[in-house]
C-alpha positions, 0 to 999 in steps of 0.5 A, a space after each residue: 500500500 505504501 507504493 500506491 501513487 495518490 492523485 494530486 489534490 486538484 484544489 491545492 493551487 486554488 486554496 493557496 490564493 484564497 481564504 474561501 472554503 473550497 474542496 473540503 472533501 467528504 467523509 461518508 455523507 458529511 464533511 470531514 470532522 476537521 472541516 466541520 470544527 474549523 467552520 464552527 470555530 470561525 463562526 464562533 469567532 465572528 459572533 464574538 467580534 459582533 458581541 464583544 464590547 469595545 475596550 474604549 480605555 485601551 483604544 484611547 491609550 493606543 491613540 495617545 498623545 492624540 486628544 479623544 472624546 467619547 460619544 454614544 449613539 441612540 442605541 442603549 445596548 448591543 441587542 438594540 443596536 443589532 435590531 435597530 440600525 436606525 438608532 446607531 445612525 444618530 447621536 444619543 439624546 443626552 448632551 455631548 459636552 465633549 462635542 460642544 466644547 471642541 473647536 469648530 471648523 476642523 478640516 478632518 474629524 476621525 470617528 472610531 466606531 465599533 460597528 459590527 466588529 469591535 475586534 477589528 477596531 481594537 486591533 487596527 483603528 489606532 495604528 491607522 489613525 496615527 498613520 493618517 495624522 502623520 501624513 496630514 501635516 498642515 490640516 486642522 484635525 479634530 479630537 478623535 471621536 470614539 463612538 459606541 453602538 455606532 453605524 457609519 452615518 453617525 459620523 454625519 451627525 458628529 461632523 455637522 456638529 463640529 462644522 467639519 469639512 470631512 469626516 472619516 469613520 473607521 468602523 468594524 466591518 461585518 465579520 465573515 467566516 474567513 476574516 472577523 477583524 476587518 476594518 473599513 473607512 468611510 469618508 464624507 465631504 461636508 457631513 450632515 444628517 441625511 447624507 446618502 451612501 453614494 456621497 461617501 468613499 469607502 476603503 475596506 478590508 484593512 486587516 492582516 490576513 491578506 488585506 490592506 496594510 496600515 501604510 497603504 490604507 493611510 496613503 489611500 485615505 489621505 489621497 482621497 482627503 486631499 482630492 476631496 478638499 480640492 474638488 469639494 466632494 466625495 462619493 461616486 464622483 470622486 474616483 480612487 486613482 490607484 495608479 497614483 498610489 504605488 504600494 509600499 514595500 510590505 503592503 501585503 504583509 501581516 499587520 502587527 498584532 495579528 
């Protein structure tokens, strides 16, 4: 039996280029036990990413020495947030002293929002903000806003109250079964309540499992910020000129802490 030549796995080359679950094989009428256990583990990781609360103290410490302030959406808790997306899109009815006291009229305000993956925000938001701020010399940057139970559109409310030219919302993306810690960024020019998704630019898949590195994501976002400022718009009319961005060395390497 040791001399039997087994056929090569026809799926091996494709598996090397994707995180998708393909060619899992079978054991009788079911999948092999290893594939079943891996699926269950990935599902549990995705659920944890959705339900684990964001450690605001840790994010705030990682953002130091940048100034931060905290806000909440109108969703009082996580179950309500998941059932009522509309409440996550607007600020809590309680006054926000930090927003009221902040200097008005910044060029850019960064809103770090837990979204649907606090894990992604915990791992990637602070390094990405630092990378962006380093590249935005000469612009007025507002205190970084840490938002709980937040959806993307909450940034419109924040930006409007601060009179910001642009708001960049860094938010945990909906976790999948291959990546549960993917961060996304949504950029909106002249944010105000009622802005449509078509009026935003999105950079997604910022993570250490084949996604964008902090350096490349920051380069893309800063390019969009400067172009949005020049053209006075974001969204479908602002195209990401990827040819203008040469990926830095190590753009596809694993991110620190992954």
